[in-house]
Structure formats: C-alpha cells, structure tokens
Residue, then its C-alpha position, 0 to 999 in steps of 0.5 A: m499499499a502506498c503511503g504518499p507524502f505526509n507534511r508536517p503541520n505548517v506554522t501559519s502564525c506565531l505571536r511572541r510577545e518577546a523574543g527568546t521567552v515564553r509568556p501567557g499570550d504567546e500564541a501560535t496556529l498551525s494548518w494541517d492537511p489530513a492525508l495522514l489521518h486519512f491513511l491511518i483510518s484507511g489502512n488494514p491492518r491499522p498501524g498504531a492500533g493501540t491509539h485511534p487516529m481520530s484522537g491521537v493525530p489530533l491531539g498530536v497536531m494540538t501538541e505541535a501548536a503548543l510546543v511552537a506557542g512555547g517557543r520550542e527553538e528558543t527555549g528547548i520545550d519539546v515534550l508533551a507533559y500531560a493533556n486534558v482533552t475534550f473532543r466536541t465533534p468528530v474530527p474529519a478526515d477529508r478536510a484541513w484543520l487549524a490548531w491553535a495554541r496559546v500559553e496561559e501560564v508559565k510555571e517553573r517546570h512546564v508552560v500550560v497551553r490552551a489549544e483547539l482543532r477547528s476548521p480553517a473557517g473557525q467553526p467547528v471547534y472539533a477538540e479543545a486541550i489544556l496541554g502541559v508542554a515542557r523541556v526535558v533534560e537528562g530524562k528529567t522534567s528540567s527545573r529551569l525551563l529557560s535559562g538566564k535572564a529568559l527564566e528571571s523575566a518570565t517568572m517575575 
C-alpha cells in the first residue's frame, strides 16, 4: 500500500510577546492537511492500533501547536507532559484543520497551554485541550525551564 508524502503541520502564525522568552499570551496557529489521518484510518491492518487516529492525530497536531507557542526553538520546550482533551465533534478525515494554541501560564517546570483544533473557518471547534509542555534534560523535566535572563523575566 502506498503511503504518499505526509507533510508536517505548517506554522501559519506565531505571536511572541518578547523574543527568546515564553509568556502568557504567546500564540501559534498551524494548518494541517489530513492525508496522514486518512491513510491511518483506511489502513488494514491499521498501524498504531493502540491509539485510534481520530484522537491520537488531532492531539498530536494540538501538541505541535503548543510546542510552537511555547517557543520550542528558543526555549527547548519539546515534550508533552500532560493533556486534558475534550473532543466536541468528530474530526473530519477529508478536510484541512487548524490547530491554535496560546500560553496560559509559565510555571517553573512546564508551560500550561490552551489549544483548539478547528476548521480553517474557525467553526466548528473539533477539540479543546489544556496541555502541559516542558523541556526535558537528561530524562527529567528541567527545573530551569528557560535559561538566564529569559527565566528571570518569565517568572517575575
């Protein structure tokens, strides 16, 4: 079975209040072509059978938006620590989606991010989530989320 080219989510916007730091209100929006989801749900046997693609893939795309909002490249935040997800309606496998995320709170060991998965028109909202994203150093969540001045200004 062919499994065609699958694209990573595309960052369509990223609003950062201050370069090199993560602050409440920082946001990111990603667009995503559903070709991978379509492939996963049509496969027989279905790869990744332990997690249904209609929940795992949307969570992954919202996580990607949360990591971008958390400034992955600038801060090293690159891991999902926890997720509380509510699916409002089935996620379509034949249409593009947008994943939006906004930093709600910066804590010492992680960043709390609110995320939504929605149609490009903004409605309907397919899923909502509160995600904790973190930086991991040597197998542990780093106690210093950011370094130097960025940490000082983010926690004040």
